C-alpha positions, 0 to 999 in steps of 0.5 A: 499500499505504501509503495502504491501511495508513493507511486500515486504521489510521484505520478500524475500529480507530480507531472501536472505540477511540473506542467504548472511550473513550466507555464508560470515560467513561460508567463514570466518570460512573456511578462519580461518581453511585454516590459521590454515592449513597453519601452520599445513597442516595435522592437523585434527581439521582445516580440519574438520572445513573447511569441516563442513563450506563448507557443510553448505555453500553447503546447503545455496546457493542463488546466480547465480554462487555460486553452481559452486564455491561450487563445485570448493571448494569441488573438491579443498578440495578433492584434498588437502586431497589427497595431505595430504594422499599421503604426497605430498611436502609442496609446493604442499600443500601450493599451493592447500591451496592458491587455496582454499583461492582464491575460498573462497574469490570469494564466499564471494565477490559474497555474499557480492555484493548480500547483498549490492545489496539487501540493495540498492534495499530495500532502493530504494523501501522504497524511492519509497513507501515514495513518493507514500504515500506522493502523496496519502496524497496530493491527498486525501488532495486536494479531501478533500479541494474540497469537503469542498468548493463544499459541502456547495454549493450543500447543500445550493442551494436546501435550498435557493430554498425551502426558496424562494418557501415557501416565494411564498406560504406565500405571496399573490399569486396563489402559494399554494404548494412548489415544490418538486425537489428530493426525498431526505431530502430537498424533505421530508421537502418540502412535510411536508410543503405542508401538513402543508400548505394544512392543513392551507388552509383547516382550512381557508376554514372551518373558512370562511364557518363558518363566512359566516353561522354566518353572514347569521344567524345574517342577518336573 
């Protein structure tokens, strides 16, 4: 379970976080380009930088509503390029730059919120996994303790019964065999004892017969 949780933490959520981080980086590049265009509205390097960063952001869309923002930025950049080509008044160009900057900030806020949300969800999953692992450890400890308490009883009970049966067979009385309760290790010991007792009884019978024969021979 822990491994699966870690895989989830390092899988899709982390990939989305990386994409969000890249989008914020592209937004910062766009803002730097817009700042340069504020001083030189028709400068080609800032325009190229702005267009390049926007193209990379268009290939890095992961959040709902991000595609619409990228489309808006693309249209606003085209409108700004048209204003520059038409040598529109500086006020119109500056106003369009403000619109581009506002849309860029919205795109960055969207990805920042998603990044923070993914981080919070990953932290919550980590806490949940930690609690689950702790619960499993406590459960396994309780099961282990119960086995430690009950297992000796389960083992000693048939051994005590076997000892009592052996004492009955060894003492004077009608008992000649040990009862075999189960076909397990204790049962195998009981079976071996029965064979030993049987052999001893056979030897006792042979000895008694030999003594009776010898007594008859001596008396005759």
